[in-house]
N, C-alpha and C positions, 0 to 999 in steps of 0.2 A: 832128674833135669837133663836133658840131652847138650849136647857139645855145642860150644859157640863156632858158627861157621864166619870165617875171617870175608867180610865184603871189599877189603880194601883194594883198589884200584880197579873194582868192577864198574861196568855201567849200565844204568836202568832209565831208559829213556832220555832225559835231557839232563840226566843227575850222573855223576861219577863220584864214588865213594873214595873220601880222600882219608878219614881215619874214624877209628871206634872212640866214642867220647865217654858214655856211660852204660854201666849194667845194673840193672835195678832188677831185684826178684819181688815181684808182687803176685799174691795167691798162688804160690808155686809154679808162676811163669816168670821167665827170664824176659826183661824187656831191655832191647838193645837201642841206645841213640848214635847216629851215625853223623859225622861231618861231610856233606858232600857238596859239589860244586855243579852249578846248574851252567847250563850254554850260555845265557845270559850275564856269565862271569860273577853271580853273588852266591856266596856261600849260605847253607841252609843246614839246619839240623833236622833229621829225619828219622822216624821211629824205623827199625828194620823189617818190620812186618808190611810197612807201607812200602818200601823197596820191593819185596819180593812179591806181593801182589800183582794180577794182571794189568790195572789200571794205575798207571805210574803217577806219583803224586806231584811231578814237576809239570802235570799238564793244568794243574788246578791253582797254580800261583800266578796272581795277577801281575806281580813284578816282571815275569818270565814274558808276560804278553806285551805288559807296558814297553819294554826293552825293544818289542818286535817294531820296525820301522815300516810303517805304510806308506810313506812318501812314493806318489807315482802310482798306486796302485788303483785299479779302477773297481767300484763298487757299484753295479746297476749303472746308472746316469752319474754318478758321482767320480770326479777324479781326486785324490787326495793330493794336497798341494805341499801341507807341512804340519808340525805339531802346532797346537795353538797354545802361546806363552800365556796369554792373558786371563786365561780361565783359572779357577781356583785348584781344580785336580789337573796340574801339570802333567803332560806328557799322557793324559787319558782322553784327552779332545784333539781334533784333526779340524784344520782348515781345509776345505772341499770346495771345489766349483760343479757345479751342474752343468750337463749339456747345453740346457738353456742359458747359461751365462751367470746365474745366481750364485753367490757366494753363500755358503753355510760353514757353522762347525757343529761337528757330527762328534759324539762319544765313540770310543774304541769298540765297545763292546755292540754298538748299534751298527758298526761298518761291520764287525767279525761276524754277528751273527744274522747279518742282512735284514734286520729291522729297518735300515733307514738305506732305500737306494737312490732318492732323489731330494730334490729341496721342496718337493709338494706339487712339482711340475705335471708328473705322471697320474696323480689325484686329479689335478685340475683339467689335463685333457681327457681322462674318462669319464668326468661330468661333462663337460662339453660336448664330447660325442654322445653321452647319452640322451642329452637336451636336445640332439639335431632332430 
């Protein structure tokens, strides 16, 4: 077995290591869990191997992205007005207004992945243009 490297205080992407929580031995391997603080101010328990890999674990946590405020940002023809508080998954849906003036509720994932960039007016414009 190798020696345990103390990661306390080190930063990995959005995560800062606060303390070592648990050391387990499994199949001659040491598995260490760390208590980390994310930039979104939530504490998370992360396995040490996940911290030292090139892809940081904080990139995959939905709560980090949920905490991201999209208000005022433009995604294609959509301008984000505010969080939609009337939907089931609060914080995951946003009230938007299209350049044509139509309001719509769009999911965070659709905005960030650029899956939705208008209320549907772009598609209508393409159909009208094609049929002329």
